[in-house]
OpenMM code with the backbone's topology and positions (N, CA, C; nanometers):
from openmm import Vec3, app, unit

residues = "MET LYS ASP LEU GLU LYS PHE LYS GLU ILE ASP PHE ASN LYS PRO SER PHE LEU PHE LYS LEU SER ASP SER LEU VAL TYR LEU PHE GLY GLY ALA GLY PHE TYR ASN LYS TYR ILE GLU SER ILE PRO LEU THR GLY SER GLU SER ILE LEU ASP PHE GLY SER GLY GLY GLY ASN ALA ALA LYS ILE LEU ILE THR ARG ILE PRO ASP GLY HIS LEU THR CYS LEU GLU PRO SER THR CYS TRP ILE LYS ARG LEU LYS LYS ARG LEU GLY THR PHE GLU ASN VAL THR PHE ILE ASN ASP TYR ILE GLU ASN THR ASP ILE PRO ASP ASN SER PHE ASP VAL ILE LEU ILE HIS HIS VAL LEU HIS ASP ILE HIS PRO ASP ASN ARG VAL GLY VAL LEU ILE ASN LEU SER LYS VAL LEU LYS PRO ASP GLY ARG ILE TYR ILE ARG GLU PRO MET LYS LYS SER HIS GLY MET THR TYR GLU GLU ILE ARG GLN LEU PHE LYS ASP VAL ASP ARG ASN GLU HIS GLU PHE SER ILE LYS THR ASN LYS GLU TYR SER GLY ILE TYR SER".split()
positions = [
    Vec3(0.4948, 3.8193, -10.9980),
    Vec3(0.5965, 3.8696, -11.0844),
    Vec3(0.7140, 3.9363, -11.0011),
    Vec3(0.6793, 4.0028, -10.8953),
    Vec3(0.7698, 4.0579, -10.8097),
    Vec3(0.8663, 3.9608, -10.7519),
    Vec3(0.8212, 3.8496, -10.7120),
    Vec3(0.9012, 3.7491, -10.6608),
    Vec3(1.0153, 3.6896, -10.7564),
    Vec3(0.9683, 3.6896, -10.8859),
    Vec3(1.0603, 3.6417, -10.9910),
    Vec3(1.1741, 3.7408, -11.0123),
    Vec3(1.1436, 3.8613, -11.0028),
    Vec3(1.2431, 3.9771, -11.0175),
    Vec3(1.3433, 3.9739, -10.9004),
    Vec3(1.2966, 3.9315, -10.7786),
    Vec3(1.3831, 3.9272, -10.6589),
    Vec3(1.4648, 3.7993, -10.6549),
    Vec3(1.4202, 3.6959, -10.7196),
    Vec3(1.4804, 3.5653, -10.7029),
    Vec3(1.6234, 3.5575, -10.7566),
    Vec3(1.7161, 3.5199, -10.6791),
    Vec3(1.8614, 3.5153, -10.7191),
    Vec3(1.9009, 3.3708, -10.7203),
    Vec3(1.9351, 3.3246, -10.8399),
    Vec3(1.9740, 3.1866, -10.8535),
    Vec3(2.1103, 3.1658, -10.8077),
    Vec3(2.1406, 3.0600, -10.7277),
    Vec3(2.2749, 3.0306, -10.6829),
    Vec3(2.3249, 2.9084, -10.7555),
    Vec3(2.4526, 2.9129, -10.7929),
    Vec3(2.5182, 2.8012, -10.8584),
    Vec3(2.5766, 2.7076, -10.7622),
    Vec3(2.5124, 2.6063, -10.7220),
    Vec3(2.5523, 2.5152, -10.6136),
    Vec3(2.6677, 2.4212, -10.6654),
    Vec3(2.6898, 2.4169, -10.7942),
    Vec3(2.8033, 2.3376, -10.8422),
    Vec3(2.9341, 2.4081, -10.8208),
    Vec3(2.9256, 2.5482, -10.8003),
    Vec3(3.0463, 2.6223, -10.7793),
    Vec3(3.0226, 2.7110, -10.6593),
    Vec3(3.0032, 2.6542, -10.5446),
    Vec3(2.9882, 2.7344, -10.4183),
    Vec3(3.1103, 2.8141, -10.3866),
    Vec3(3.0915, 2.9236, -10.3274),
    Vec3(3.1998, 3.0228, -10.2876),
    Vec3(3.2924, 2.9451, -10.1803),
    Vec3(3.4099, 2.9914, -10.1634),
    Vec3(3.4921, 2.9504, -10.0527),
    Vec3(3.4297, 2.9594, -9.9210),
    Vec3(3.3665, 3.0723, -9.8921),
    Vec3(3.3044, 3.1010, -9.7682),
    Vec3(3.1887, 3.0059, -9.7390),
    Vec3(3.1169, 2.9744, -9.8443),
    Vec3(2.9976, 2.8774, -9.8307),
    Vec3(3.0467, 2.7339, -9.7937),
    Vec3(3.1498, 2.6928, -9.8645),
    Vec3(3.2125, 2.5739, -9.8387),
    Vec3(3.2796, 2.5582, -9.6989),
    Vec3(3.3398, 2.6756, -9.6550),
    Vec3(3.4027, 2.6725, -9.5230),
    Vec3(3.2948, 2.6698, -9.4136),
    Vec3(3.1918, 2.7475, -9.4282),
    Vec3(3.0883, 2.7413, -9.3272),
    Vec3(3.0243, 2.6108, -9.3098),
    Vec3(3.0097, 2.5360, -9.4321),
    Vec3(2.9474, 2.4076, -9.4326),
    Vec3(3.0412, 2.3066, -9.3534),
    Vec3(3.1680, 2.3190, -9.3769),
    Vec3(3.2769, 2.2418, -9.3119),
    Vec3(3.2762, 2.2567, -9.1642),
    Vec3(3.2604, 2.3835, -9.1165),
    Vec3(3.2640, 2.4131, -8.9798),
    Vec3(3.1402, 2.3585, -8.9135),
    Vec3(3.0154, 2.3753, -8.9772),
    Vec3(2.9034, 2.3202, -8.9165),
    Vec3(2.9066, 2.1671, -8.9045),
    Vec3(2.9605, 2.1065, -9.0133),
    Vec3(2.9777, 1.9568, -9.0070),
    Vec3(3.0769, 1.9171, -8.9033),
    Vec3(3.1792, 1.9875, -8.8934),
    Vec3(3.2914, 1.9494, -8.7963),
    Vec3(3.2346, 1.9549, -8.6532),
    Vec3(3.1491, 2.0562, -8.6276),
    Vec3(3.0948, 2.0758, -8.4899),
    Vec3(2.9623, 1.9997, -8.4700),
    Vec3(2.9289, 1.9085, -8.5609),
    Vec3(2.8070, 1.8288, -8.5458),
    Vec3(2.6795, 1.8931, -8.5600),
    Vec3(2.6634, 2.0008, -8.6372),
    Vec3(2.5332, 2.0675, -8.6509),
    Vec3(2.5226, 2.1862, -8.5618),
    Vec3(2.5938, 2.2010, -8.4629),
    Vec3(2.6075, 2.3192, -8.3725),
    Vec3(2.4686, 2.3706, -8.3416),
    Vec3(2.3751, 2.2883, -8.3110),
    Vec3(2.2429, 2.3345, -8.2667),
    Vec3(2.1513, 2.3694, -8.3868),
    Vec3(2.1961, 2.4229, -8.4862),
    Vec3(2.1138, 2.4601, -8.5995),
    Vec3(2.0412, 2.3383, -8.6590),
    Vec3(2.1145, 2.2233, -8.6758),
    Vec3(2.0409, 2.1071, -8.7253),
    Vec3(2.0055, 2.0087, -8.6172),
    Vec3(2.0876, 1.9909, -8.5130),
    Vec3(2.0544, 1.9007, -8.4122),
    Vec3(1.9202, 1.8985, -8.3478),
    Vec3(1.8879, 2.0128, -8.2924),
    Vec3(1.7613, 2.0184, -8.2222),
    Vec3(1.6449, 1.9976, -8.3208),
    Vec3(1.6470, 2.0541, -8.4383),
    Vec3(1.5418, 2.0394, -8.5295),
    Vec3(1.5287, 1.8875, -8.5839),
    Vec3(1.6391, 1.8314, -8.6181),
    Vec3(1.6367, 1.6840, -8.6693),
    Vec3(1.5961, 1.5903, -8.5514),
    Vec3(1.6392, 1.6181, -8.4332),
    Vec3(1.6024, 1.5362, -8.3233),
    Vec3(1.4599, 1.5506, -8.2895),
    Vec3(1.3869, 1.6642, -8.3265),
    Vec3(1.2546, 1.6748, -8.2913),
    Vec3(1.1588, 1.5935, -8.3782),
    Vec3(1.2153, 1.5432, -8.4914),
    Vec3(1.1375, 1.4628, -8.5864),
    Vec3(1.1132, 1.3219, -8.5228),
    Vec3(0.9920, 1.2842, -8.4937),
    Vec3(0.9730, 1.1492, -8.4313),
    Vec3(0.9966, 1.0335, -8.5231),
    Vec3(1.0969, 0.9516, -8.4912),
    Vec3(1.1387, 0.8389, -8.5757),
    Vec3(1.1479, 0.7122, -8.4906),
    Vec3(1.1175, 0.6093, -8.5499),
    Vec3(1.1284, 0.4740, -8.4810),
    Vec3(1.2581, 0.4123, -8.5003),
    Vec3(1.3263, 0.4552, -8.6068),
    Vec3(1.4593, 0.3970, -8.6477),
    Vec3(1.4552, 0.2995, -8.7596),
    Vec3(1.3379, 0.2783, -8.8153),
    Vec3(1.3294, 0.1910, -8.9332),
    Vec3(1.2698, 0.2581, -9.0536),
    Vec3(1.2590, 0.3880, -9.0555),
    Vec3(1.1973, 0.4656, -9.1674),
    Vec3(1.2850, 0.4661, -9.2913),
    Vec3(1.2225, 0.4844, -9.3973),
    Vec3(1.2854, 0.5115, -9.5311),
    Vec3(1.2664, 0.6679, -9.5385),
    Vec3(1.3786, 0.7370, -9.5463),
    Vec3(1.3828, 0.8831, -9.5507),
    Vec3(1.4529, 0.9358, -9.6743),
    Vec3(1.3873, 1.0416, -9.7299),
    Vec3(1.4541, 1.1148, -9.8412),
    Vec3(1.4931, 1.2521, -9.7945),
    Vec3(1.6225, 1.2774, -9.7926),
    Vec3(1.6743, 1.4051, -9.7562),
    Vec3(1.6953, 1.4900, -9.8919),
    Vec3(1.5894, 1.5655, -9.9127),
    Vec3(1.5806, 1.6441, -10.0385),
    Vec3(1.6699, 1.7708, -10.0342),
    Vec3(1.7769, 1.7650, -10.1227),
    Vec3(1.8691, 1.8741, -10.1286),
    Vec3(1.9603, 1.8684, -10.0057),
    Vec3(2.0336, 1.7600, -10.0124),
    Vec3(2.1108, 1.7277, -9.8935),
    Vec3(2.2310, 1.8218, -9.8641),
    Vec3(2.2777, 1.8921, -9.9664),
    Vec3(2.3899, 1.9754, -9.9514),
    Vec3(2.5108, 1.8983, -9.9057),
    Vec3(2.5846, 1.9460, -9.8095),
    Vec3(2.6989, 1.8837, -9.7631),
    Vec3(2.6856, 1.7617, -9.6629),
    Vec3(2.5535, 1.7385, -9.6333),
    Vec3(2.5251, 1.6288, -9.5386),
    Vec3(2.5108, 1.6681, -9.3974),
    Vec3(2.4942, 1.7840, -9.3586),
    Vec3(2.4803, 1.8233, -9.2214),
    Vec3(2.3571, 1.7596, -9.1486),
    Vec3(2.2459, 1.7737, -9.2129),
    Vec3(2.1261, 1.7093, -9.1636),
    Vec3(2.1313, 1.5548, -9.1779),
    Vec3(2.1852, 1.5096, -9.2877),
    Vec3(2.1988, 1.3647, -9.3155),
    Vec3(2.2761, 1.2922, -9.2112),
    Vec3(2.3844, 1.3638, -9.1694),
    Vec3(2.4709, 1.3031, -9.0619),
    Vec3(2.3857, 1.2697, -8.9401),
    Vec3(2.2949, 1.3534, -8.9066),
    Vec3(2.2127, 1.3386, -8.7844),
    Vec3(2.1101, 1.2305, -8.8133),
    Vec3(2.0471, 1.2444, -8.9277),
    Vec3(1.9444, 1.1567, -8.9623),
    Vec3(1.9928, 1.0014, -8.9719),
    Vec3(2.1040, 0.9721, -9.0312),
    Vec3(2.1507, 0.8431, -9.0521),
    Vec3(2.1680, 0.7727, -8.9139),
    Vec3(2.2148, 0.8561, -8.8069),
    Vec3(2.2401, 0.7840, -8.6825),
    Vec3(2.1003, 0.7510, -8.6117),
    Vec3(1.9943, 0.8087, -8.6546),
    Vec3(1.8629, 0.7881, -8.5933),
    Vec3(1.7849, 0.6800, -8.6623),
    Vec3(1.8356, 0.6226, -8.7671),
    Vec3(1.7610, 0.5121, -8.8391),
    Vec3(1.8511, 0.3928, -8.8590),
    Vec3(1.8896, 0.3253, -8.7541),
    Vec3(1.9833, 0.2072, -8.7731),
    Vec3(1.9168, 0.0999, -8.8539),
    Vec3(1.7860, 0.0817, -8.8487),
    Vec3(1.7203, -0.0196, -8.9256),
    Vec3(1.6462, 0.0336, -9.0460),
    Vec3(1.6655, 0.1670, -9.0717),
    Vec3(1.6077, 0.2295, -9.1874),
    Vec3(1.6957, 0.2496, -9.2983),
    Vec3(1.6476, 0.3438, -9.3945),
    Vec3(1.7369, 0.3803, -9.5099),
    Vec3(1.7241, 0.5247, -9.5337),
    Vec3(1.8330, 0.5830, -9.5708),
    Vec3(1.8403, 0.7324, -9.6028),
    Vec3(1.8790, 0.7427, -9.7483),
    Vec3(1.8004, 0.8179, -9.8227),
    Vec3(1.8312, 0.8523, -9.9587),
    Vec3(1.8666, 1.0035, -9.9582),
    Vec3(1.9833, 1.0353, -10.0021),
    Vec3(2.0202, 1.1730, -10.0212),
    Vec3(2.0142, 1.2160, -10.1644),
    Vec3(1.9283, 1.3017, -10.1925),
    Vec3(1.9042, 1.3545, -10.3303),
    Vec3(1.9691, 1.4926, -10.3375),
    Vec3(2.0693, 1.5009, -10.4153),
    Vec3(2.1419, 1.6313, -10.4310),
    Vec3(2.1880, 1.6521, -10.5765),
    Vec3(2.1392, 1.7583, -10.6437),
    Vec3(2.1783, 1.7749, -10.7879),
    Vec3(2.3174, 1.8264, -10.8025),
    Vec3(2.3812, 1.8926, -10.7037),
    Vec3(2.5041, 1.9553, -10.7200),
    Vec3(2.6207, 1.8475, -10.7117),
    Vec3(2.7095, 1.8484, -10.8123),
    Vec3(2.8166, 1.7513, -10.8039),
    Vec3(2.9232, 1.7821, -10.6895),
    Vec3(2.9292, 1.9125, -10.6643),
    Vec3(3.0247, 1.9520, -10.5542),
    Vec3(2.9757, 1.8999, -10.4189),
    Vec3(2.8496, 1.9090, -10.3941),
    Vec3(2.7926, 1.8709, -10.2712),
    Vec3(2.7758, 1.7170, -10.2622),
    Vec3(2.7472, 1.6497, -10.3678),
    Vec3(2.7380, 1.5070, -10.3661),
    Vec3(2.8677, 1.4439, -10.3337),
    Vec3(2.9824, 1.5019, -10.3752),
    Vec3(3.1100, 1.4520, -10.3493),
    Vec3(3.1429, 1.4595, -10.1953),
    Vec3(3.0965, 1.5715, -10.1325),
    Vec3(3.1174, 1.5868, -9.9974),
    Vec3(3.0296, 1.4867, -9.9222),
    Vec3(2.8991, 1.4701, -9.9669),
    Vec3(2.8146, 1.3688, -9.9026),
    Vec3(2.8792, 1.2357, -9.9032),
    Vec3(2.9216, 1.1939, -10.0187),
    Vec3(2.9795, 1.0564, -10.0345),
    Vec3(3.0985, 1.0369, -9.9336),
    Vec3(3.1821, 1.1382, -9.9306),
    Vec3(3.2982, 1.1340, -9.8487),
    Vec3(3.2611, 1.1237, -9.7030),
    Vec3(3.1576, 1.2014, -9.6587),
    Vec3(3.1179, 1.2141, -9.5128),
    Vec3(3.0324, 1.0894, -9.4817),
    Vec3(2.9495, 1.0402, -9.5552),
    Vec3(2.8551, 0.9312, -9.5214),
    Vec3(2.8736, 0.8069, -9.5923),
    Vec3(2.9746, 0.7893, -9.6841),
    Vec3(3.0043, 0.6776, -9.7621),
    Vec3(3.0254, 0.5496, -9.6886),
    Vec3(3.0598, 0.5528, -9.5555),
    Vec3(3.0827, 0.4369, -9.4765),
    Vec3(2.9571, 0.3669, -9.4278),
    Vec3(2.8445, 0.4375, -9.4280),
    Vec3(2.7243, 0.3916, -9.3855),
    Vec3(2.6700, 0.2871, -9.5020),
    Vec3(2.6095, 0.1762, -9.4555),
    Vec3(2.5468, 0.0851, -9.5494),
    Vec3(2.4080, 0.1218, -9.5901),
    Vec3(2.3425, 0.1934, -9.5026),
    Vec3(2.1992, 0.2149, -9.5284),
    Vec3(2.1696, 0.3605, -9.5822),
    Vec3(2.2581, 0.4008, -9.6742),
    Vec3(2.2424, 0.5365, -9.7458),
    Vec3(2.2605, 0.5111, -9.8920),
    Vec3(2.1785, 0.5837, -9.9697),
    Vec3(2.1932, 0.5858, -10.1161),
    Vec3(2.2090, 0.7343, -10.1551),
    Vec3(2.3028, 0.7521, -10.2518),
    Vec3(2.3182, 0.8963, -10.3015),
    Vec3(2.2661, 0.9014, -10.4467),
    Vec3(2.1868, 1.0059, -10.4683),
    Vec3(2.1356, 1.0281, -10.6048),
    Vec3(2.1784, 1.1777, -10.6417),
    Vec3(2.2624, 1.1829, -10.7482),
    Vec3(2.3137, 1.3141, -10.7984),
    Vec3(2.2312, 1.3543, -10.9142),
    Vec3(2.1063, 1.4092, -10.8788),
    Vec3(2.0105, 1.4504, -10.9906),
    Vec3(1.9003, 1.5409, -10.9335),
    Vec3(1.8154, 1.5783, -11.0174),
    Vec3(1.6982, 1.6613, -10.9722),
    Vec3(1.5725, 1.5611, -10.9607),
    Vec3(1.4822, 1.5925, -10.8681),
    Vec3(1.3709, 1.5006, -10.8324),
    Vec3(1.2972, 1.4628, -10.9668),
    Vec3(1.2901, 1.5533, -11.0537),
    Vec3(1.1996, 1.5277, -11.1798),
    Vec3(1.2808, 1.4366, -11.2707),
    Vec3(1.4062, 1.4127, -11.2548),
    Vec3(1.4791, 1.3295, -11.3483),
    Vec3(1.5071, 1.1873, -11.2860),
    Vec3(1.4637, 1.1690, -11.1675),
    Vec3(1.4997, 1.0344, -11.1029),
    Vec3(1.3876, 0.9319, -11.1322),
    Vec3(1.4186, 0.8065, -11.1157),
    Vec3(1.3281, 0.7029, -11.1366),
    Vec3(1.2853, 0.6365, -10.9993),
    Vec3(1.2825, 0.7217, -10.8927),
    Vec3(1.2399, 0.6771, -10.7583),
    Vec3(1.0942, 0.6284, -10.7732),
    Vec3(1.0640, 0.5091, -10.7277),
    Vec3(0.9295, 0.4549, -10.7392),
    Vec3(0.8363, 0.5355, -10.6461),
    Vec3(0.7075, 0.5433, -10.6919),
    Vec3(0.6077, 0.6114, -10.6123),
    Vec3(0.5985, 0.5436, -10.4675),
    Vec3(0.5518, 0.6120, -10.3728),
    Vec3(0.5286, 0.5604, -10.2347),
    Vec3(0.6536, 0.4921, -10.1792),
    Vec3(0.7634, 0.5592, -10.1876),
    Vec3(0.8891, 0.5030, -10.1397),
    Vec3(0.9379, 0.5472, -9.9969),
    Vec3(0.8881, 0.6591, -9.9558),
    Vec3(0.9427, 0.7239, -9.8357),
    Vec3(0.8332, 0.7454, -9.7251),
    Vec3(0.8848, 0.7113, -9.6003),
    Vec3(0.8006, 0.7492, -9.4784),
    Vec3(0.8139, 0.8889, -9.4500),
    Vec3(0.9380, 0.9436, -9.4672),
    Vec3(0.9606, 1.0819, -9.4301),
    Vec3(1.0408, 1.1488, -9.5478),
    Vec3(1.0021, 1.2764, -9.5746),
    Vec3(1.0830, 1.3589, -9.6679),
    Vec3(1.1204, 1.4843, -9.5852),
    Vec3(1.2500, 1.5103, -9.5905),
    Vec3(1.3013, 1.6269, -9.5192),
    Vec3(1.3388, 1.7299, -9.6264),
    Vec3(1.2870, 1.8588, -9.6109),
    Vec3(1.3198, 1.9732, -9.7010),
    Vec3(1.3743, 2.0733, -9.5997),
    Vec3(1.5082, 2.0867, -9.5986),
    Vec3(1.5670, 2.1718, -9.4985),
    Vec3(1.6487, 2.2857, -9.5698),
    Vec3(1.5840, 2.4008, -9.5661),
    Vec3(1.6495, 2.5275, -9.6253),
    Vec3(1.6813, 2.4957, -9.7755),
    Vec3(1.5876, 2.4508, -9.8547),
    Vec3(1.6098, 2.4114, -9.9997),
    Vec3(1.5079, 2.4787, -10.0835),
    Vec3(1.3846, 2.4826, -10.0473),
    Vec3(1.2755, 2.5244, -10.1313),
    Vec3(1.2856, 2.6611, -10.1754),
    Vec3(1.3458, 2.7463, -10.0985),
    Vec3(1.3624, 2.8894, -10.1453),
    Vec3(1.4650, 2.9022, -10.2429),
    Vec3(1.5543, 2.8097, -10.2589),
    Vec3(1.6539, 2.8209, -10.3630),
    Vec3(1.6153, 2.7646, -10.4975),
    Vec3(1.4907, 2.7125, -10.4973),
    Vec3(1.4393, 2.6543, -10.6310),
    Vec3(1.3606, 2.7731, -10.6831),
    Vec3(1.3806, 2.7779, -10.8222),
    Vec3(1.3093, 2.8894, -10.8966),
    Vec3(1.1637, 2.8838, -10.8732),
    Vec3(1.0968, 2.9943, -10.8447),
    Vec3(0.9564, 2.9999, -10.8164),
    Vec3(0.8718, 2.9250, -10.9122),
    Vec3(0.9059, 2.9289, -11.0425),
    Vec3(0.8304, 2.8557, -11.1518),
    Vec3(0.8495, 2.7096, -11.1386),
    Vec3(0.9354, 2.6572, -11.0634),
    Vec3(0.9579, 2.5097, -11.0569),
    Vec3(0.9053, 2.4445, -10.9231),
    Vec3(0.8668, 2.5329, -10.8250),
    Vec3(0.8512, 2.4840, -10.6913),
    Vec3(0.7219, 2.3886, -10.6920),
    Vec3(0.6120, 2.4275, -10.7596),
    Vec3(0.4990, 2.3332, -10.7472),
    Vec3(0.5346, 2.1991, -10.8175),
    Vec3(0.6132, 2.1956, -10.9263),
    Vec3(0.6472, 2.0735, -10.9938),
    Vec3(0.7348, 1.9868, -10.9072),
    Vec3(0.8209, 2.0486, -10.8227),
    Vec3(0.9096, 1.9730, -10.7292),
    Vec3(0.8206, 1.9206, -10.6223),
    Vec3(0.7287, 1.9887, -10.5588),
    Vec3(0.6451, 1.9370, -10.4682),
    Vec3(0.5456, 1.8164, -10.5173),
    Vec3(0.5025, 1.8355, -10.6357),
    Vec3(0.4290, 1.7286, -10.7034),
    Vec3(0.5092, 1.6004, -10.7041),
    Vec3(0.6312, 1.6162, -10.7532),
    Vec3(0.7281, 1.4862, -10.7651),
    Vec3(0.7526, 1.4349, -10.6260),
    Vec3(0.7742, 1.5191, -10.5308),
    Vec3(0.8094, 1.4748, -10.3931),
    Vec3(0.6833, 1.4025, -10.3344),
    Vec3(0.5655, 1.4622, -10.3610),
    Vec3(0.4395, 1.4002, -10.3169),
    Vec3(0.4196, 1.2579, -10.3702),
    Vec3(0.4671, 1.2320, -10.4899),
    Vec3(0.4553, 1.1027, -10.5555),
    Vec3(0.5320, 0.9981, -10.4832),
    Vec3(0.6569, 1.0347, -10.4429),
    Vec3(0.7434, 0.9415, -10.3747),
    Vec3(0.7164, 0.9159, -10.2252),
    Vec3(0.6221, 0.9991, -10.1681),
    Vec3(0.5943, 0.9932, -10.0298),
    Vec3(0.4841, 0.8841, -10.0077),
    Vec3(0.4992, 0.7972, -9.9183),
    Vec3(0.4033, 0.6923, -9.8831),
    Vec3(0.2704, 0.7649, -9.8419),
    Vec3(0.1579, 0.6963, -9.8608),
    Vec3(0.0258, 0.7612, -9.8238),
    Vec3(0.0180, 0.8067, -9.6843),
    Vec3(0.0867, 0.7452, -9.5917),
    Vec3(0.0767, 0.7873, -9.4464),
    Vec3(0.2046, 0.8592, -9.4109),
    Vec3(0.2847, 0.9008, -9.5074),
    Vec3(0.4147, 0.9638, -9.4853),
    Vec3(0.3986, 1.1067, -9.4408),
    Vec3(0.5089, 1.1704, -9.3990),
    Vec3(0.5160, 1.3062, -9.3567),
    Vec3(0.6315, 1.3840, -9.4306),
    Vec3(0.6026, 1.5142, -9.4629),
    Vec3(0.6997, 1.5995, -9.5142),
    Vec3(0.7300, 1.7030, -9.4045),
    Vec3(0.8651, 1.7112, -9.3598),
    Vec3(0.9042, 1.8093, -9.2668),
    Vec3(0.9889, 1.9162, -9.3452),
    Vec3(0.9389, 2.0342, -9.3316),
    Vec3(1.0092, 2.1483, -9.4010),
    Vec3(1.0463, 2.2582, -9.3024),
    Vec3(1.1634, 2.3116, -9.3305),
    Vec3(1.2164, 2.4248, -9.2498),
    Vec3(1.2804, 2.5201, -9.3549),
    Vec3(1.2283, 2.6377, -9.3491),
    Vec3(1.2737, 2.7479, -9.4495),
    Vec3(1.2984, 2.8797, -9.3838),
    Vec3(1.4010, 2.9462, -9.4298),
    Vec3(1.4185, 3.0918, -9.3878),
    Vec3(1.3130, 3.1772, -9.4453),
    Vec3(1.2810, 3.2774, -9.3736),
    Vec3(1.1850, 3.3778, -9.4123),
    Vec3(1.2416, 3.5163, -9.4261),
    Vec3(1.3690, 3.5291, -9.4431),
    Vec3(1.4330, 3.6604, -9.4569),
    Vec3(1.4038, 3.7225, -9.5904),
    Vec3(1.3837, 3.8498, -9.5985),
    Vec3(1.3579, 3.9143, -9.7277),
    Vec3(1.4742, 3.8854, -9.8228),
    Vec3(1.5904, 3.9003, -9.7722),
    Vec3(1.7084, 3.8835, -9.8528),
    Vec3(1.7277, 3.7507, -9.9066),
    Vec3(1.6767, 3.6455, -9.8299),
    Vec3(1.6985, 3.5039, -9.8695),
    Vec3(1.6010, 3.4181, -9.8065),
    Vec3(1.4908, 3.3898, -9.8740),
    Vec3(1.3937, 3.2961, -9.8080),
    Vec3(1.2548, 3.3257, -9.8806),
    Vec3(1.1521, 3.2719, -9.8120),
    Vec3(1.0187, 3.2848, -9.8631),
    Vec3(0.9257, 3.3197, -9.7426),
    Vec3(0.8083, 3.3771, -9.7667),
    Vec3(0.7224, 3.4001, -9.6609),
    Vec3(0.6420, 3.2742, -9.6261),
    Vec3(0.5973, 3.2534, -9.5036),
    Vec3(0.5263, 3.1376, -9.4641),
    Vec3(0.3947, 3.1295, -9.5458),
    Vec3(0.3368, 3.2369, -9.5924),
    Vec3(0.2204, 3.2274, -9.6701),
    Vec3(0.2497, 3.1638, -9.8124),
    Vec3(0.3673, 3.1907, -9.8679),
    Vec3(0.4172, 3.1301, -9.9906),
    Vec3(0.4196, 2.9696, -9.9634),
    Vec3(0.4899, 2.9452, -9.8676),
    Vec3(0.5089, 2.7972, -9.8319),
    Vec3(0.3848, 2.7186, -9.8220),
    Vec3(0.2922, 2.7787, -9.7352),
    Vec3(0.1670, 2.7173, -9.7108),
    Vec3(0.0794, 2.7057, -9.8362),
    Vec3(0.0884, 2.8085, -9.9273),
    Vec3(0.0089, 2.8047, -10.0478),
    Vec3(0.0684, 2.6912, -10.1445),
    Vec3(0.1959, 2.6774, -10.1458),
    Vec3(0.2606, 2.5755, -10.2383),
    Vec3(0.2074, 2.4416, -10.1958),
    Vec3(0.2038, 2.4130, -10.0731),
    Vec3(0.1606, 2.2898, -10.0187),
    Vec3(0.0153, 2.2647, -10.0361),
    Vec3(-0.0620, 2.3701, -10.0259),
    Vec3(-0.2113, 2.3691, -10.0563),
    Vec3(-0.2266, 2.3409, -10.2034),
    Vec3(-0.1525, 2.4005, -10.2893),
    Vec3(-0.1573, 2.3756, -10.4391),
    Vec3(-0.1354, 2.2332, -10.4740),
    Vec3(-0.0595, 2.1594, -10.3978),
    Vec3(-0.0366, 2.0131, -10.4267),
    Vec3(-0.1109, 1.9261, -10.3390),
    Vec3(-0.2164, 1.9762, -10.2697),
    Vec3(-0.3054, 1.8972, -10.1864),
    Vec3(-0.2464, 1.8275, -10.0746),
    Vec3(-0.1483, 1.8980, -10.0026),
    Vec3(-0.0847, 1.8531, -9.8879),
    Vec3(-0.1408, 1.9260, -9.7635),
    Vec3(-0.1667, 1.8540, -9.6582),
    Vec3(-0.2277, 1.9192, -9.5378),
    Vec3(-0.1207, 1.9542, -9.4346),
    Vec3(-0.1360, 2.0679, -9.3837),
    Vec3(-0.0415, 2.1157, -9.2762),
    Vec3(-0.0893, 2.0606, -9.1502),
    Vec3(-0.0095, 1.9856, -9.0728),
    Vec3(-0.0470, 1.9383, -8.9377),
    Vec3(0.0101, 2.0213, -8.8237),
    Vec3(0.1278, 2.0697, -8.8451),
    Vec3(0.1854, 2.1631, -8.7388),
    Vec3(0.2715, 2.2656, -8.8107),
    Vec3(0.2916, 2.3729, -8.7389),
    Vec3(0.3878, 2.4699, -8.7948),
    Vec3(0.4334, 2.5597, -8.6743),
    Vec3(0.5489, 2.6209, -8.7003),
    Vec3(0.5914, 2.7310, -8.6057),
    Vec3(0.6743, 2.8217, -8.6878),
    Vec3(0.6739, 2.9391, -8.6285),
    Vec3(0.7470, 3.0494, -8.6937),
    Vec3(0.8399, 3.1131, -8.5874),
    Vec3(0.9652, 3.0972, -8.6203),
    Vec3(1.0713, 3.1369, -8.5134),
    Vec3(1.1147, 3.2795, -8.5410),
    Vec3(1.0763, 3.3699, -8.4514),
    Vec3(1.1081, 3.5073, -8.4436),
    Vec3(1.0946, 3.5642, -8.5858),
    Vec3(0.9907, 3.5307, -8.6660),
    Vec3(0.9656, 3.5785, -8.8018),
    Vec3(1.0826, 3.5620, -8.9027),
    Vec3(1.1776, 3.4670, -8.8704),
    Vec3(1.2878, 3.4510, -8.9572),
    Vec3(1.2857, 3.3082, -9.0145),
    Vec3(1.2140, 3.2122, -8.9590),
    Vec3(1.2241, 3.0751, -9.0042),
    Vec3(1.0837, 3.0010, -8.9942),
    Vec3(1.0376, 2.9335, -9.0849),
    Vec3(0.9102, 2.8620, -9.0838),
    Vec3(0.9530, 2.7109, -9.0710),
    Vec3(0.8742, 2.6392, -8.9874),
    Vec3(0.8844, 2.4978, -8.9825),
    Vec3(0.7433, 2.4345, -8.9873),
    Vec3(0.7342, 2.3403, -9.0777),
    Vec3(0.6041, 2.2746, -9.0915),
    Vec3(0.6079, 2.1340, -9.1192),
    Vec3(0.4911, 2.0587, -9.0842),
    Vec3(0.4683, 1.9158, -9.1085),
    Vec3(0.3601, 1.8981, -9.1952),
    Vec3(0.3799, 1.8291, -9.3068),
    Vec3(0.2670, 1.8028, -9.4044),
    Vec3(0.2524, 1.6600, -9.4315),
    Vec3(0.1248, 1.6198, -9.4675),
    Vec3(0.1056, 1.4824, -9.5124),
    Vec3(0.0052, 1.4967, -9.6322),
] * unit.nanometer
topology = app.Topology()
chain = topology.addChain("A")
for resn in residues:
    res = topology.addResidue(resn, chain)
    for name in ("N", "CA", "C"):
        topology.addAtom(name, app.Element.getBySymbol(name[0]), res)
């Protein structure tokens, strides 16, 4: 109950000027270390089918798409503001699909993806909806696929690593690796 009282919903269809500006600067400078190192640490062969869940403006997608020349990237983003940016930024790539909807409303076939990336997204989903989201993501993950998650753990904006681990346990996903960066960010790999 305490978490619900603290949860602050953000309207991603109407992001603030500063939010859009920071996204543009990060994109312009190619991820500026925040995305690059993490995305490049994901082991890929180049032919995977990847779901970028909550793609935002495409900062992670920009790096992912260059790493899968023989694969396919699906950017799932419910915000019309951010999907417009995504299409503008990545629309020249032939191996990308854009879906402007919530995971529970899509008709993505089960067992579609080798990799699902959840990058700083889960904490922005209402706590009552998180298990349902992870159930839907689990359905579209191939049996031998992996989910890579990176979430902030700040009290003002984020989740505890215990919460994240419990959510994945609730949907029968096994944690293979994890790291906690100076108690401010959790990274985990699940199958």
